[in-house]
N, C-alpha and C positions, 0 to 999 in steps of 0.2 A: 471268470474262473475257467481254467483249462481242464481237460480230461486226462492230463498226464498222470501216470501212476506214481505214487510216492516211492522214494528210495528206501524208506523205513517202514516197518510194521510195528507200531508201538504196542500192539497186543503181546509182542514177544519180549518187551522190556522186563528185565529181571535184575534187581539189585539185592537179592537174598543173600549173596556172598558178602555184602558190604557190612563192615563192623563199625558201628557208631561209637564204640568204646564204652558204652554203658547200656543197661537194660532199658527197654521201652518206657517203663514207668518212670525211670530216673530222667530220661530225656523229656518226657511230658512235664514232670515236676519242674525241671529247669525252665522250659518254655513258659510255664505259668508264672514262675518267680520273675523271670525277665520281663514278661508282659505287664506285670503289676508293679513290682518293686522298682525297677529301673526308672520308668518314666515318672513315677511318683516321688522319687527322691529329689529334694531340692539340690540345686547346683552345688552348694558348699558341702554336701554329704558324700563327697567322693570316696571317703574312707569306707562308707557302707557298701558302695558299689564294688569296690576292690575286695572287701571282705566276702561278699556274696559270690564273686567270681572265684575266689580262693576256696570257698566252701564247696563249690562245684568242680574243683580240680584244676582251675587255671593256675599257672605259675606267674604271679604278679610281683614285680620288684617293689622296692620302696620308692615313695614319692611319685608314683604313677597317677596321672590324672585321666579319668574316663568320664565323658559326658553322659548324662542320663538317657540320651536317645541312641547311644551306640548299641549294636546288636551282635551277639555272639551265638553262632549256631550250636557248637559243642565246646564250651569253655575248657574242658579237660584236654583239648587239643591246641590250646593257646598258651604261649609264653611271651610275657612282656617284661623287658628289662627296666632297671631303675630309671626313674625320672622321665619316662616317656609319656606322651600325651596321645589320647584317642579322642577325636573330635565328634561333634554332633552328627548323628545319622550315618556314622561309619558302620559298615557291615563287615564282620569277619566271618565269612562263610567257610567255616572250619571243618569241612568234610575230611581234610587231612591236616597235618600240623601247620600252624602259623607261628613263626618265631620273629619277634620284634625286639631289637636290641635296646641298648641303653641310650637315653637322650634322643629318642626318635620322636617325630611328630607324624601322625596320620591325620590329615585335616578333614574337615567336614565333608560328608557325602561320598567319601572314597569307599570303594568296594574291593575287598581282598577275597578273591574267589579261588578256592582250591579244587573245584570240581568242574568237569566238562563231560562231553560225550564223544564217543568214537564215531567219526563221520563215515567211516567205511563199514561199520557194523549195521546190518539191517535191523538189529534189535536195539540200536541206539544206546549201546552199553556205556555205563558210567565209568569215568576215568578220574582219578584224583592224583594230586601231587602237591607237595608242601610249598609254602612261601616263606622266604627269609628276607627280613629287612635288617641290615646290619647297623651297628652303632652310629648315631649321629645323622641318620638319613631323614629326609623330610619328604613325605608324599603329600603334595599340595591338594587343594580342594577338588573334589569330584573326579578323582582318578580311578581307573580300573586296573587292578593288578591280577594277572592271570595265573593259573596253576603252574607250579614248577619254577616260578620266577625268583631270582635272587637280586636284591637291590643292594649294591655295595655300600660300604661305610662312607658316611658323609656325602652321599649322593643327594641331589634334589630332583624330584620328579615334578615337573611343571603342571599347573592346574589343567584339569580335563584331559590329561594324557591317558593313553591306553598302553599298558606295559605287558607285552607278550614274551619278551626275551630278557635275559639278565642285563642289568645296568651296571656299569663300572663304578668303582669307588671314586669319590672326590669329583664327580662330574655333575654338571647341570644338564638335565635331560628333559625333553618335552616332545609332544606330538602324538599322532595317532596313525601309525604305530610310533611309540616312543623311541627316540634316538638320543645318544649323547651328543651335546652341542658344544660345550665349553667347560673348562676347568672351574671348579668351585674354589675360590681363593680363601685361604684361612686368614682370618683377621688377626692382626697383631695387637694384643691388648694394650700395649704401651702407647699406641697411636689413637686409641678411641677416647672420647671425652669422658 
């Protein structure tokens, strides 16, 4: 261990300005419901999980599938479009808005993170920015999507990618940091068996 002085003084950290969007008792109630109700609901009771999220302010479309181990920090800051899927152990760290379009897939163990800290601030100030995943996009297994990122319509984010910048529509992207690699081809339904 070195004797170098830290660049930050965490005693000065202050997020009193941050608006969680609901009072503290409501946030605690949600965390209790999520800790008990979600993991205990059998896989086929997806309708119950969607209903609980709607009850706590999430905007959930029709036909949405959410696995019992998915986690939502503040559901009232989440929008999920029709027929989208949220996989096992996905975390929606929704300090800011998370918008997921229609027919999207966010695969298991992916982490959508709307919060970070100011590296230049000695008090390590909190910074938030929304995440948008447009219609038809697929975020494959174990991806990290950072604050302020927009993933374009019909894009594919390859497994274990780290996404720190916007990804273009209709592209297959992967890597850490994630980069667009090739076009995603649209299947012609007349040629499939």
